[in-house]
N, C-alpha and C positions, 0 to 999 in steps of 0.2 A: 693441424694434422694434414699431411700431404698425401696425395694419391700418386705415387711415383714422383715424377718431376712437377706435377701440377699441385701448386700450393695456393689455396684460396686466400684472398686478401684484397684490400682496396686497390693497391698498386697494380696487381695482376688484372683485376677487373677493369681498371681504367685503361690499361694497355690493350686488353682484349676489345673493349668497346671502340677505342680509337682505331685499331687495326681493322675491325669490321666496317666501320664508317668509311675508312679510306678505300676499302676494297669494293664495297657495294653502295655506298652513299645512302640516298634516300630510300633504297629498297630494303633497308633494315628497320626493325622496330625493337626498341628496348622498353620493357615494361617492368613493373614493380618499382615504383618510385621509392616507396618505403620498404623496409625489411618486413618479412612475414613472420612476426613473432608467434603466430599461432601454429606454425609448423614444428614438427619434430626436428631435432638438430641433424639427424642423419649420420651415416657412418664417418663422415669427415668433419662433423661439427660446423657445417656451413649452410645448410638448407634454409635457414632463416635469414641469411645475410646477402641476398641477391639484390636488394634495393639499391638504386643508384643515387639517392639523395645526397649521400656523403661525397660523391664525386664533384658536386658543385663547389666544394671547398678546395679542390685541387687547382692550382694555377697553371695556365698555359694552354696548349693546344687541346688537351684533353677536355677542358671546360668548354671550349668552343665546339668540340665534337659532340659533347653531351647536349649542349644548348641546341645544336642543329637537330639532334634526335628529338628533343622535346618539341621543337618547332614543327618537324615533320609529322610527329604524332598528333599534335594539335591541329594541324592542317587536315590530316586524314580524318580525324574525328569530326571536325566542323563541316567538312564537305560530304560526310556520309549521310 
């Protein structure tokens, strides 16, 4: 189910994360590694599906970007 031109999905999520990482680099944080199955689906049937774990199966620069995010988060947590 789309909200105007915004259509939730893995490809759109990967594109968004890559774009954010290119724009702000290590100043971004991506959370919810796994989907949140406990949540209601919401009006666009996507509220459970924000986890990024599936992005690790996508080949190319997106994977590198997600790996960088995970590394940044790990560094931030261990230095806190």
